[in-house]
N, C-alpha and C positions, 0 to 999 in steps of 0.2 A: 916543185914542191912537194913534199910528201906529206901524207894524211895526217898526220900530227901537226906539221908545222900548218896545214890548211885549217885543221878545226881550232888551232890557237888563232890563227888569224882572222876568221871568222867569230870566233867567241867575243876577241879584243875589239876589232875594228868594227865587226858591224852588230855589236851588243846583240849577238845570239847565243842562247843558253847552250851548253855543251852539248846535249842529245840534239840540238838542231843543228849545229855545225859538225857533228860526226854524220848525219843524213846527208847534207849538203855537199859537204867533200869528199864523201863516198860516192855522190852521183855523178859530181863534177870528174872524179876519178876515172868513172868509167862512161863518162860521156853521154850520162843520161840526164831525164829532166825530171823535177819534182814537181808534183801536182797536189796541192795542197790547200787548205781553208785556214791553215795557221797564219795569222798575222805576222809573226815574227820573220817569214819568209818574205813577204810581200816587197817587191822592189829590188830581190836579189836576183844578180843572172843565174840562168839555168833553172828558174823557178816559173811555174804558172801557179799564180794566186787567183782562187777562185772564191768571189765572195761569197759568204755564207747567206742563206735566204730563211725568213721566219715561215718557213709551210707549217702549216697545223695540219697532224694526220688524225 
């Protein structure tokens, strides 16, 4: 599957915004892992979702 098809699939089936789809599809194409605190990525393959914490500075 090419990058454009992968983005479209993610946007439609994973209910992912286009920008998130481009990030994940690009990472997958290069065998990379996405590390994020963005809840749109939670539970997706090739993603390490990190819960946000409420640390005050």
